[in-house]
C-alpha positions, 0 to 999 in steps of 0.5 A: 499499500502506497503511502498519502503525503502528510498532511502538514506537506500539502498545507505547506504547499499551498501556502508557499503558492498563496503568498507568491500570488500575493506578493506579485499583486502587491508589488503592482508590476504589470506582467501583461503584453504591454509591460515593456511600454513606457508612458509618453512624456512632453517633447523635449523641445517647444512647440512651433507655437511657442511653448516652454521647453523642459526648464520652463523657459520661453523661446525667444525670437533672435530675428534669424528666423523667417516669418512675418517682417524677415523675422522681425515680427513687424508687417508696417513699420511706423517709420521707413529710414531710406537713408539706413536701407540705401546705405545697408543695400550699399555695404552688402554690395562693398561700396557704390551707388544705389540706383533702384529701391522698391518694397513696401512695409518692412522688406526693400529691395535695393539695387547697387551699382559698381564703379563699372556699372555691373549691378548687386542687389539685397533685400533689407530689413526696415526694422531689423535694420540689416540684409535678410537675403543677398547680396546677388549680383544682377545681370546686365550687358556691357550697354546698360553697365555703360550708361548706368556708370555714366548716370552715376557719375553725373548723380548728385541727389541720392536715392534717400534724397530723391525719396524724401523729395517725391514723398514731400511733392505728393503730401506725404505717402510712403515710397514704394519705387524708386529708379534712376534714369535719365540721361548721362548729362541729366539723370533722373529719378522716377519715383511712385509714392503710395498715398491715400488717394492712389499711386502718385509718379513723381520725378527727381531731378538727379542733380538739383533734387528737386521732385515734380509730380506728374 
């Protein structure tokens, strides 16, 4: 006849199994199929809408990012200094004479002619007071270079002075474009000024600086 397990041994085994189950439940460990997954936290970088980073600070705009007003955050500056805009364009070109300014709001394209009549184009931010694009060489033929050289040699009225004279001649408004033309002996600035009554054309003498509305 075979022996039956002693009651004490059976009770000990049952107690051990029950204790193991109880300890696993109390530990709070998830042994299911998703136990290896970790919860996703907030991104370490701030969002494009300007949220805060992990250190709680708010990122600042240093003016180098693209966007409204070439990074300045301003679409329509209260005042546009065409003297500074012309100076920035000239500096970017490495010197020369401004022969064209065109644009609106914060963004202005400046074309500068070198001593040999070659041309360089840059985009200047009126708010940031710096070049935001360029300089880029403009493709002009030999005849245009020669004509430009002759005009700039005779020119006595700067682009900034011509812009101011054109706006004053029509009682205010905002310059939209200014282009040097005329002849080698009589250079002339052709300006377009945006006013409350619409666009006005103004001719500014490149020697005397006298502005005449069309």
